[in-house]
Structures are given as C-alpha cells and as structure tokens.
C-alpha positions as a Python dict, from the first residue, in 0.01 Angstrom:
ca = {
    (1, 'V'): (0, 0, 0),
    (2, 'Q'): (155, 167, 303),
    (3, 'L'): (51, 502, 445),
    (4, 'Q'): (277, 711, 665),
    (5, 'A'): (121, 1000, 854),
    (6, 'S'): (324, 1285, 997),
    (7, 'G'): (299, 1646, 1107),
    (8, 'G'): (132, 1611, 1442),
    (9, 'G'): (250, 1810, 1738),
    (10, 'S'): (154, 2029, 2027),
    (11, 'V'): (7, 2373, 1970),
    (12, 'Q'): (-187, 2632, 2160),
    (13, 'A'): (-552, 2698, 2086),
    (14, 'G'): (-582, 2909, 1776),
    (15, 'G'): (-268, 2765, 1626),
    (16, 'S'): (-215, 2566, 1309),
    (17, 'L'): (-69, 2236, 1199),
    (18, 'R'): (-30, 2066, 865),
    (19, 'L'): (-61, 1690, 854),
    (20, 'S'): (81, 1484, 573),
    (21, 'C'): (18, 1128, 465),
    (22, 'A'): (259, 972, 219),
    (23, 'G'): (165, 660, 33),
    (24, 'S'): (392, 394, -107),
    (25, 'G'): (339, 76, -298),
    (26, 'R'): (44, 28, -532),
    (27, 'T'): (-106, 368, -461),
    (28, 'F'): (-277, 376, -799),
    (29, 'N'): (-534, 146, -638),
    (30, 'I'): (-644, 423, -405),
    (31, 'R'): (-940, 637, -503),
    (32, 'D'): (-1046, 841, -201),
    (33, 'M'): (-828, 953, 85),
    (34, 'G'): (-953, 1049, 425),
    (35, 'W'): (-854, 1165, 770),
    (36, 'F'): (-1009, 1031, 1086),
    (37, 'R'): (-934, 1108, 1447),
    (38, 'Q'): (-971, 936, 1778),
    (39, 'A'): (-957, 1104, 2115),
    (40, 'P'): (-890, 901, 2432),
    (41, 'G'): (-1196, 703, 2531),
    (42, 'K'): (-1387, 795, 2219),
    (43, 'E'): (-1465, 635, 1888),
    (44, 'R'): (-1278, 706, 1570),
    (45, 'D'): (-1451, 991, 1389),
    (46, 'F'): (-1447, 1111, 1033),
    (47, 'V'): (-1271, 1443, 977),
    (48, 'A'): (-1225, 1499, 604),
    (49, 'A'): (-1194, 1321, 272),
    (50, 'I'): (-1096, 1398, -84),
    (51, 'S'): (-1169, 1228, -414),
    (52, 'W'): (-900, 1091, -639),
    (53, 'D'): (-894, 1396, -867),
    (54, 'S'): (-948, 1650, -587),
    (55, 'S'): (-1278, 1753, -743),
    (56, 'R'): (-1471, 1673, -427),
    (57, 'T'): (-1389, 1734, -65),
    (58, 'Y'): (-1587, 1641, 241),
    (59, 'Y'): (-1566, 1769, 597),
    (60, 'A'): (-1714, 1697, 932),
    (61, 'D'): (-1926, 1986, 1051),
    (62, 'S'): (-1692, 2039, 1344),
    (63, 'V'): (-1398, 2127, 1119),
    (64, 'K'): (-1562, 2303, 826),
    (65, 'G'): (-1401, 2637, 757),
    (66, 'R'): (-1096, 2551, 967),
    (67, 'F'): (-946, 2241, 805),
    (68, 'T'): (-853, 2197, 441),
    (69, 'I'): (-773, 1865, 279),
    (70, 'S'): (-570, 1841, -39),
    (71, 'R'): (-367, 1585, -228),
    (72, 'D'): (-79, 1565, -467),
    (73, 'N'): (-105, 1247, -671),
    (74, 'T'): (239, 1300, -823),
    (75, 'K'): (376, 1256, -472),
    (76, 'S'): (113, 1007, -353),
    (77, 'T'): (55, 1238, -60),
    (78, 'V'): (-251, 1385, 106),
    (79, 'Y'): (-240, 1688, 332),
    (80, 'M'): (-464, 1844, 587),
    (81, 'Q'): (-411, 2203, 689),
    (82, 'M'): (-562, 2263, 1031),
    (83, 'N'): (-617, 2622, 1139),
    (84, 'S'): (-781, 2779, 1441),
    (85, 'L'): (-724, 2463, 1639),
    (86, 'K'): (-935, 2406, 1947),
    (87, 'P'): (-870, 2184, 2250),
    (88, 'E'): (-1145, 1952, 2126),
    (89, 'D'): (-940, 1887, 1811),
    (90, 'A'): (-680, 1704, 2018),
    (91, 'A'): (-664, 1341, 1908),
    (92, 'L'): (-468, 1079, 1727),
    (93, 'Y'): (-516, 1151, 1357),
    (94, 'Y'): (-520, 869, 1106),
    (95, 'C'): (-502, 889, 732),
    (96, 'A'): (-679, 627, 528),
    (97, 'G'): (-725, 528, 168),
    (98, 'R'): (-987, 327, -8),
    (99, 'T'): (-996, 156, -342),
    (100, 'W'): (-1224, 217, -635),
    (101, 'S'): (-1440, -78, -536),
    (102, 'Q'): (-1558, 114, -229),
    (103, 'N'): (-1683, 409, -430),
    (104, 'Y'): (-2049, 332, -356),
    (105, 'R'): (-2001, 374, 18),
    (106, 'S'): (-2000, 697, 213),
    (107, 'V'): (-1658, 856, 260),
    (108, 'T'): (-1746, 901, 627),
    (109, 'D'): (-1767, 523, 678),
    (110, 'S'): (-1436, 416, 828),
    (111, 'S'): (-1502, 52, 743),
    (112, 'S'): (-1496, 141, 373),
    (113, 'Y'): (-1124, 224, 388),
    (114, 'N'): (-880, -47, 296),
    (115, 'Y'): (-555, 111, 409),
    (116, 'W'): (-462, 299, 726),
    (117, 'G'): (-162, 495, 842),
    (118, 'Q'): (-19, 462, 1190),
    (119, 'G'): (-160, 785, 1330),
    (120, 'T'): (-4, 1113, 1430),
    (121, 'L'): (-80, 1284, 1760),
    (122, 'V'): (-221, 1634, 1783),
    (123, 'T'): (-243, 1807, 2119),
    (124, 'V'): (-400, 2148, 2167),
    (125, 'S'): (-359, 2343, 2487),
    (126, 'S'): (-605, 2610, 2597),
}
C-alpha cells in the first residue's frame, strides 16, 4: 500500500485548505485512516481519524469544529477539510492507514498505523 498526501499550502489565519490522501495497492487491507501532524521541534500529534465505513470520526480537541475528515472508498482517498486555520495549525501533515488487525488499538496511537504518506506542508500566517 502506498499513500500520497497532497493539498498543503500557505494560507492566512482564518483561511481554509483541503488535504487529500490517495491510496494505491492493496488498499482493501486498510480499515481506519488518520491524519497526524508534526510541527518543527515537536512530536507527531493525532489530528483526526475515520473508520472504514465512515460511521465514526475522531478529532483532536484542538481541531474539533474546524476540521472535517471524510473518505471515498471508491477512490481509495481520504480528505480533510480544514477551516478557520490558525497559526498553531502550521505543520507537516501526514496521512496514515491501519489494517483490520489494529482495530483494538486507539486511533490516536500513531504506532498502530501500518502505512504512512510522505507528508504535506501547511503554513498559516497571522
């Protein structure tokens, strides 16, 4: 499985971006999809996740009400709409996927994800 993230860019505070993550290969192995982010000098943090059938979504408190995760399994793609962006949202954003065998682990646990995209950079100016 390969994941390709895109959609990052530079916006002003209050602006919006839509990230995409396209999967290829044996994507049927993937159950949950997630987004994580890492700012310079900081650890990689959980942002959002979505279950295989989109019935459940999960968000970090810092992005609730501003970010929306969705997926289109027919296109093997997961999206994250980011609105009302703040300077503290600036980071390298990674998409990740995990297999059904990791179902028992928290979606916020980055070590539970088997596949990672290359990251897409989001910068937010104040």
